[in-house]
N, C-alpha and C positions, 0 to 999 in steps of 0.2 A: 559520533557514530560514523563508521566507515561508509564508503559509497554504497548506495542502495542499488541492488541488482535484482534480477529475476528470482534469485535464490533467497532474498531477504524475507524473513518471517514478518507477517503482518503485525504482530504484537510489537515488534521493534520499530516498525514504521510509525505506528500510532503514538510513539513517545515523542515524535517531532512535533513542535507547535504548528498548528494549522494543517497538519497532514490529513486529518479527517476531512477537512473542507476540500482539499485537492482530490482525495479519493471519491468523495461525493460528487464532485464535478464530473468525474469519469464514470459515474453511475455504478460504483462498486457495490454490489448487492450485500456483501458481507457485513456492512455497517449496520444494517437493519435486520439481518437474519438471526433469529434466536439460536439456531444451531451453531453459528459461527463463534458465538461466545465460548463454546466448549472447545472449538478447534483453532482458535486464533493464535495459540502458541505454536501450532504446527503448520498452518497455512502459509505457503510462499506466495508472494505477490505475482510471480510468473504463472503459477498454477491457476490462480483465481482469474487472471486476465485471459488465459487460454480457455478456461471453462466458459467464460461469458463473452468472449470475442472482443475484449477491450484493447485499446491502443496502448500497449505496454511501453513502446519507445517514448512517446510523448509524456506518458504518466511518469516514467522514471526520470526524464529530464526535469519535470516540474518538482518532483519530490527531492531530487538531488540538489536543485537550486535552493530550495527551502532548507534542506539539510546543511548546505554550505553556509548559509546565513546564520544558522543556529550555532555553528562551531566557531 
């Protein structure tokens, strides 16, 4: 998978092993939201972080570090 940015779709991020644990660490509400299951193919990680005031910079660093190990 290419580098994860604010434009990366949540469904793509969830394909990375352990990504769900990282997202949970940052309290990403979409993981437990019933409506997100319908929108997960369209939701961009940057949009979600902006809506909920999450630390996008550190979240992207952690996700990309995990993504690099996967590749």
